[in-house]
FINULO-748980 format. One record per residue (C-alpha): residue number from 1; x, y, z negated. Coordinates in steps of 0.2 Angstrom, whole numbers. Layout:
BEGIN
+-----+-------+-------+-------+
:   i :     X :     Y :     Z :
+-----+-------+-------+-------+
: NUM :     X :     Y :     Z :
...
+-----+-------+-------+-------+
This chain:
BEGIN
+-----+-------+-------+-------+
:   i :     X :     Y :     Z :
+-----+-------+-------+-------+
:   1 :  -243 :   -86 :   -98 :
:   2 :  -244 :   -90 :  -116 :
:   3 :  -248 :   -77 :  -129 :
:   4 :  -231 :   -81 :  -137 :
:   5 :  -221 :   -73 :  -122 :
:   6 :  -224 :   -56 :  -115 :
:   7 :  -223 :   -55 :   -96 :
:   8 :  -208 :   -47 :   -89 :
:   9 :  -211 :   -30 :   -80 :
:  10 :  -199 :   -19 :   -70 :
:  11 :  -188 :    -8 :   -81 :
:  12 :  -190 :   -19 :   -97 :
:  13 :  -172 :   -22 :   -98 :
:  14 :  -168 :    -3 :   -98 :
:  15 :  -182 :     1 :  -110 :
:  16 :  -176 :   -12 :  -123 :
:  17 :  -158 :    -6 :  -123 :
:  18 :  -153 :     5 :  -138 :
:  19 :  -151 :    23 :  -132 :
:  20 :  -137 :    33 :  -139 :
:  21 :  -144 :    46 :  -151 :
:  22 :  -131 :    60 :  -149 :
:  23 :  -136 :    78 :  -148 :
:  24 :  -123 :    89 :  -139 :
:  25 :  -113 :    99 :  -152 :
:  26 :  -104 :   115 :  -149 :
:  27 :   -88 :   105 :  -147 :
:  28 :   -95 :    95 :  -133 :
:  29 :  -101 :   110 :  -123 :
:  30 :   -89 :   116 :  -110 :
:  31 :   -83 :   134 :  -113 :
:  32 :   -81 :   141 :   -96 :
:  33 :   -72 :   157 :  -102 :
:  34 :   -59 :   147 :  -112 :
:  35 :   -57 :   132 :  -101 :
:  36 :   -58 :   140 :   -84 :
:  37 :   -52 :   158 :   -84 :
:  38 :   -52 :   159 :   -65 :
:  39 :   -70 :   155 :   -65 :
:  40 :   -74 :   168 :   -78 :
:  41 :   -65 :   181 :   -67 :
:  42 :   -76 :   177 :   -52 :
:  43 :   -91 :   178 :   -62 :
:  44 :   -87 :   195 :   -69 :
:  45 :   -82 :   202 :   -52 :
:  46 :   -96 :   194 :   -43 :
:  47 :   -85 :   193 :   -28 :
:  48 :   -85 :   175 :   -23 :
:  49 :   -77 :   177 :    -5 :
:  50 :   -60 :   173 :   -10 :
:  51 :   -66 :   158 :   -19 :
:  52 :   -76 :   152 :    -5 :
:  53 :   -61 :   155 :     7 :
:  54 :   -50 :   144 :    -4 :
:  55 :   -64 :   130 :    -5 :
:  56 :   -65 :   131 :    14 :
:  57 :   -46 :   130 :    17 :
:  58 :   -45 :   115 :     5 :
:  59 :   -60 :   106 :    13 :
:  60 :   -52 :   109 :    30 :
:  61 :   -35 :   102 :    24 :
:  62 :   -43 :    87 :    16 :
:  63 :   -53 :    84 :    33 :
:  64 :   -37 :    85 :    42 :
:  65 :   -28 :    73 :    31 :
:  66 :   -42 :    60 :    32 :
:  67 :   -44 :    61 :    51 :
:  68 :   -25 :    59 :    53 :
:  69 :   -24 :    45 :    40 :
:  70 :    -9 :    53 :    31 :
:  71 :    -8 :    43 :    16 :
:  72 :     9 :    48 :    12 :
:  73 :     4 :    67 :    12 :
:  74 :   -12 :    64 :     2 :
+-----+-------+-------+-------+
């Protein structure tokens, strides 16, 4: 190769792209207490059993819908 052109190496394209220089501000951060009040309730009571039960029921229902191919219900 000539001295005029640098050899291409793996990752050069990504390294040469301009990276956005944004730092997270207070507005960008998620405020769980304000945005997700139910989540805050579970954190304060430290009793996740009902939350896990809801997740389990939802996953079971989703699995049933996928297995039966019920597009109209989904």
